[in-house]
N, C-alpha and C positions, 0 to 999 in steps of 0.2 A: 504493500500500500504506500509506503514512504517513497519508493522509487517512482511509482506511477504519479504521485502528487508532484514530486520535484520535476519530473520530465514534462508533465502537462503544463506547468507554469514556468518552467525553465528556472526554478529557484535553486539556490545552493543548499548545502546541508550543514548541520552542526559538525564540529570536529576540528582537527589540526590541519592547517594549511602551511606548507613550506614554499616560500616565494623567492625565486631567483631573479626574475625580471619584472613580471606584473601579474596581477590577479584581479578579476572582477567578481564581486559577490553580490548576487541579486536575491533580495528578500521582498516580502509584501510591503509596498510603499517605500522601500529603501534600496538604494544602490550604493555600493562601496567600491572604490577603485584604489588599488595599491600599486605603486609603480616605482621602480628604481630610478633615481635621478642622478646618482653618482655612485662610485664604487661601494661605499659603505653608508649610503643614505637612501631611505625610501620615503615617498610621499603617501599620505593617507587622506582620502577624500570621501566623505559620506554625504549623500544628497537624498532628500525625501521628495515626496510628490508635490510639495509646495515650494520646491527649490530652495529650502533651507540647507545651507552647506556647512559642514564641519571639516576643517583641514588641519593636519598636523604633519610635521617632519619627524622621521624616526631614524636616528643614527644607529648603526649596528656595528658589532665587532668583527663580523665576517661579511661575505658577499651574499648572504641570504637572510631572510626574515621569516621567523616562524610565529604564527598566531593561532589562537584557538577561538572559534566562534561557538558560543554556548548560550543556553537559556540562563537567566538569573532571576532572582526574586523581584517582584513588581513593586519596588519601594522607592524608585528614584525619579520617575516621571509623573506629573510635571515638576515635582519637587520632593525632597526627602522630608517627610513630616511625621511618619509613624512606622512602627514595625507590624501593625495589625492589618489583617485582611478580613473583610466582611463579605462572605459569600451568601448571596440572596438566592436560595434554591428555587428553580423554576417550578418545581412540584413539591409541596410539603410532604414529609414522611410521617405517617401515623404509627406510633409504637404503643401497643397495649401494655398493661403492667407486666413486668418481668420479661419482656421480649427484647430481641436484638435484631439488627439488620446491618448489612454492608452495602454501601453504594459507591459508585464512582462519579465524580463531579469535575467539571472543568474549572480551572483556576487561572487567572491571568498571569503572564510572565513578561519580562523584558528581555532584551538581548544584550550580551556583553561581548566585547572583543578584548582579548588578552594577548600580550606579547610573551612568548615562551622563550626563556633563555636560562642557561645554567641551572636547570631544574626548578626555576622559579616561573611564576605566572603573574605578570604585572598588568593591572587594569589600564587599558588604553582608551576605551570608549564604551558607552552604553546608550541604548535608545529603545523605543517601543515601535513595533510594527502596526500598532492599533491605537494611535493617540486619541481618537474620538471616544473610545470606551474607557480611557484612563481617567478616573475621577475619585474624589474622596467622598466618604459618607460618615455620618456620626452614629455610633451605637450608644444608646442611652439618652439621658436627659441633656438639654442644651448646656446647662451649667456644670454638669459633672460627667458627661459622656466621654467615650473614647473615639478619637479620630481614627478612621480606618481607610485603607484602599478598598473601594466598593466595587463589586462586580455582580451582575446577574450570572448565575451559574446553572448550566444545563446538566442534568443527570444523564450519564452515558453508560454504555455497556461494559467497557473495559479500558485498560491502559492505552490501547491502540487508538482511542477516539479523540485525541487532542487535535486542535486546529494548528497545523505547523506554524511556528514562530509567533503565534498569537496567545496560546494558552497551553497549559499542561493538565494532566489528569491527576486527581487526588483521590485516594481511597479513604472513605470515611466509615469508621466502625461506630454504629449507633447502639446504645444500650439504655433501657429504661429500668431503673431500680426503684421507681416510685410505685405506689399502690393503686395508681390509676393511669389511664392512657393519656398520651399527649402527642401533639403534632410538632414536628421540628421543621421550621421553614428557613432558618438561617444558621450559619456557622461563623463564629468570630474567633480568630486565633492569631497569635504572634508568628507570622511566617518566617521570621528570623530564626526560629528554632528548627526549620525544615530545610533539608538539602534538596537539590534538584538534580535529576539525571536525564541524559538524552541518548537517543539512538536515531541516526539519520536525521530526520526533520521532526521527530516526535519528542515529547518531554513528559516526565512524571515527577511528582513531588512526594516526599515522605508523607506517610499516611497520618491521619489524626483519629483519635478515639473521642467520642462525645457521649458522656454518661449523664442521664437524667437522675438526679439524686437529691436527698435532703441535706442541707447544711444549716444546722440549728433549726430555725423555724421556716427557713426559706427553701423553695424548690429551685434548683439551679441546673444548668447544663454545663458540666465540667468537661473542658476540652483540653487534650494534651496530645503531643506529637509522638510518633513511633517510627523508627527508621524503616524504609522500604527494603524488602528482600528482592533484589534485582541484580542482573548482570549488565544493566545499562551503564554508560559512562557517567561518573560523578562530575558535575559541572563545578568550575571554580566559583569562588564567592567574590562578588564585586564590592558590596558595601562592607564597611567596618562593622564588627559585631559589638553590640552594646547590650547591657543587661536590660531585660524586659520584665516589668512587674506583671505577675499573673492577675487575670481578671476573671471573675465569675459571671457567666451569662445567666440572666434571668429566664424563667420559663414563661412562654406566651400564655 
């Protein structure tokens, strides 16, 4: 499926690129051109569909440039304001008391470009292929809520169902430990706790577990991350890691 998609749209793929002379990378709404301009210097040019251009010069220690193109967490565009993601599920999930379910849902991503050298990966550039859908949302009350990256999230069948370069698939394990049934229509969690993995033009994210339970007198949805079991390639991390305070989700 990945090969068919890339060939149909003539898009590039995630992964390592070793460049001796020039390389053109084509993604949805984005075109990147890398070109040697002298023996040990390359130029980097990124242009979007609105003709916004980002240019950089890259000196190298040898006559080649190695980069990695990979999915990264959706925390940088249009600005870095939060570590939280708010997934608004397109179809609510009803859990009767004592029941559990597992779903797969789409989660937005951004794209990172890294320079690979001396076993290190340095962040060169980042962008989104879907700027129209990149927005913030507030979870909770205006005076005390949590600012999140907000996205409408479609429930899909498997890890293979991401939209290349636009989103990744997240496995969500749902569990109801309360003594009555509830619907779950949203998942809010700090995505800075989750790693991303890629294969060709697809991406997946570490899974989350969401448990409906009692905390003192309150009914909450307790959400925490769990590493994915996969042989897909682990993506580098673009943004710096900072501590995130845990937040309890209320029950609708």
